N, C-alpha and C positions, 0 to 999 in steps of 0.2 A: 480640735471637734472628731475629724475624721482617725483621729488614732484611738480615742476614747472608744468608740462607735464599735471597732477595727476590732481592738481588746473585748470592747462587752458581745460582740459575737462570735470570733475565735472561746471565751468562754462558757458561751452558750453552747456553743458544740460541742467542746469537747465533756461538759457533762451531764448533755444528755445520754454523748457516747458513752457515759463512764458510770453513771446509773441510769440509763434505758435497755445500753445491750449489756456492758460488762458484767456489771454487778446480778442483772438477774442468770446471767450466765453462770456466775460464779454461784450462788446459793442453788443453784440449781444441781451443777456439779456435785456441790458436797452433799449435796439430798437426797441424792440418788445415791452414794454410797455410802454416806451414813446410818439413814433410814427407808431406803431402796420402795417399802409395803407402803409405811404413810406418804412419803410423796406423790405414789403413784393412786392415791384417795384409801387408801385399807380396803383394796377390793376382795371379796369372799368364789373362791371359784370351785366348783364341784365339778372336777375333774378338767374339763376342757370348757365345761358352761360357767360363765360368769352367774352369779347369783344376788348379788347388793352388795352393798358395802357394813364395813362394822361400823358408819359411821351416818345410816341415812337409816330410820327404820321402816318397814313394808305393812303390808292392810293386812294381817294376817288376821280371819272374822272366822274362817271355820270349828267348829267345837275342837275338833282332830288335832287342833295347836296353839299353841300359848300366845294372847291378844297384848299386844304391843298398848301403849300411852294412843290417846284419842292422836288425831290430826287435826294441825288447823287450818293444813292448805287445804284452798277451794279453786273448783273446784272440784281437783282430782286430791284424793285420799296422799300423803306421801310422796308431794308433788315437791322435790327438791328444784329444782327452779320457782317455785311460791313459795323459800321458805319467809315463813312472820309467826310471830304470834297470831291470835284474832283482834287483840285490841279491846276485847271488851271486858267496860269490868264487874266485877265479883258480883252485881246487883243488876245488872243488865240480863232483862229475861231471855234473849236470844245464849246466853253460857247458863243459867241457870236451866233449860228444857235441855241443849244439847248435854249438862251435864247427868241430867235426872233419867235423856234417853237410857245412856249411857249403867246408867243404876240401874235402869232399872234391865236391860238386854245383859249386867254379868246376876241380876238379884235372880232370872229364869233361868242364866243357864249353873248360876255360882250357888244353890240353894245354901246353906251357911249361913251361922246365926255371929259371925266374925264380919266386922264391919269391914267394906269395900276401903281399899286403898288406897289417896287420892291421885295417887300416881298412873292408876284406871281412868278415872270417871276421869280428865282434865287431863287435857294437851298441855304441853310444853314451851316454852318459850319462843323458840323454834317452828314446831310442829313436826318437825323430823324425829327424836329423840329413838334410841334404837333399844333405849336400853327402860327395866323396869327394876324395881325395888323384888330383894330376897322376896316378898311378902304377899307382892301382887302376883309373884308364879307361884307361889304355895300353894294360891287360894283358888287356883285355874288348876293343882293338879286332882282332882278328882271329875272336874269336868274333862279334862285330857286324858286321862284310865279311864271312864267309862268309851270315850269317845272310840280309841284305842284298844277297846277289850287288855289295859293290859297292866299289871302292879303299881299300887301307889306309888308303896315302895322304892320302887326303880327309877319312880316322876323324883320321887324326891332329892333321891342319890343324886337324878343326873338335874336338877335346880342347883342339891349345894357344886357339884362338880362344875358347872357355872356362873358360879355365880363370881364377883371380882373385889376385890380387896378395896380399901380406899390408896388411889394413889398415893405413893411413898410412904405408903403405910397412915396420914395422916387428913389427904386433900379427897373432899369428895363423901359421900356413903356411898355401902358395900350397892350393889346393880349386878344385874344379868339383860346380855345383851339375848333379846330375842330371838332372831335369825340364827343364831352363831348358838342357841339352845332348843330352836325348832330343827333346824338341820340336823342337829347331831340324833331327835328325836326319833326325823323321817330315816338315818344309819339306822337306830339301835332296831323300828318296827322292821326295815330291807332286812336288817340279818336275823330276826326269829322267825322272819316268814322262810329264808333261803334255808334256815335248820330243818 
């Protein structure tokens, strides 16, 4: 019996070291060598300043910026520590009200005859989605152009430039990373002011 107990304890120690120390260190080392940007959170820096991550949406609400999807995190929007959907059903009055408020705000700022893309009126499953559809970006061009006193065609070109295609050419849908688009917009505005 003591022999079996000693064997079991030895195996527990060996497996704990292998799966709890050696394996994570090997995976971390491979990730740092092969994919350092992704392994460190896909962080975006402007000079020495950390401005965000490609993977987490941010709260842009000023008219001079493109707006992302709604955040389902509460009480602070886009709080990565509270990631998750609202879990509200499609007939829940709270979901209907939140969607109506967003649609009203978009209609007030985006006078258009076009339908508002669904991704601008609803939150994603994580509540932190950093992307919007190209249609959701295009419908905001006029508002951003007026707020920044820029030509609409310049903004259309910027949206096209920052539209990412399907992954591997077939997975997902074309999308625009709102943080990257807004950072490029700030750089474009700063460049035109310096001339």
